C-alpha atoms as one frame of an Amber mdcrd trajectory, in Angstrom:
protein
   0.000   0.000   0.000   1.340   3.435  -0.926   1.441   6.168   1.651   2.150
   9.859   1.320   1.094  13.093   2.922   1.070  16.675   1.686   1.066  19.748
   3.888   1.396  23.374   2.784   3.713  24.851   5.403   4.032  28.524   4.446
   2.620  30.916   1.906   4.592  34.101   1.317   3.963  36.790  -1.309   6.994
  35.441  -3.199   6.901  31.665  -2.536   4.948  28.740  -1.172   6.691  26.059
   0.815   5.078  22.700   1.277   6.043  19.292   2.605   5.510  15.893   1.020
   6.230  12.616   2.764   6.595   9.709   0.359   7.485   6.034   0.726   9.196
   5.900  -2.699  11.206   8.044  -5.118   9.123   9.560  -7.913   9.291  12.232
 -10.584   6.202  14.357 -11.096   5.103  17.565 -12.742   3.554  20.181 -10.455
   1.024  22.633 -11.846  -0.120  25.909 -10.299  -3.653  26.607 -11.533  -5.462
  29.926 -11.096  -9.146  30.449 -10.224 -10.119  30.382 -13.922  -8.546  26.926
 -14.393  -5.549  28.203 -16.358  -2.129  26.634 -15.674   0.061  29.590 -14.664
   3.180  27.674 -13.624   4.558  24.212 -14.380   7.653  22.552 -12.943   9.265
  19.142 -12.940   9.913  17.887  -9.414  11.756  14.885  -7.992  10.203  13.618
  -4.779  12.495  11.455  -2.691  11.736   8.693  -0.236  10.921  10.272   3.144
  10.268  13.920   3.929  10.603  16.556   1.194  10.324  20.315   1.478   9.497
  22.023  -1.819   9.637  25.765  -2.427   7.907  27.261  -5.460   8.510  30.836
  -6.576   5.160  32.629  -6.998   6.573  36.166  -7.069   5.224  36.783 -10.587
   1.678  35.672  -9.715  -0.948  38.214  -8.618  -2.960  37.928  -5.410  -5.679
  35.321  -5.663  -6.683  31.724  -5.111  -4.736  28.894  -6.695  -4.497  25.114
  -6.702  -1.293  23.100  -6.766  -1.793  19.797  -8.581   0.488  16.914  -9.545
   0.583  15.024 -12.831   0.587  11.467 -11.512  -1.800   9.280  -9.530   0.706
   8.354  -6.833   1.335  11.836  -5.448  -2.236  13.000  -6.106  -1.572  16.543
  -4.876  -4.605  18.799  -5.111  -4.262  21.625  -2.565  -5.790  25.101  -2.569
  -3.854  28.144  -1.412  -4.230  31.918  -1.521  -1.599  34.523  -2.299  -1.932
  37.918  -0.591   0.302  40.767  -1.729
């Protein structure tokens, strides 16, 4: 059985930092999606076995609500967050 957990730790005007705990090494694509459903940022990310802290630069994104989503079924990241500037 696969286990993982995702927790958004901090949201700053310039970056979000979140934690992923995984029981295997994987490569995934992370998407930042705005409130209209448009992909505004895409990045390839390696997630290692154990605890991972990932920082994503959102300095160029305006204030608003967003979703971070992963490209694969294993990580299944689908978290909402809000940027305030």
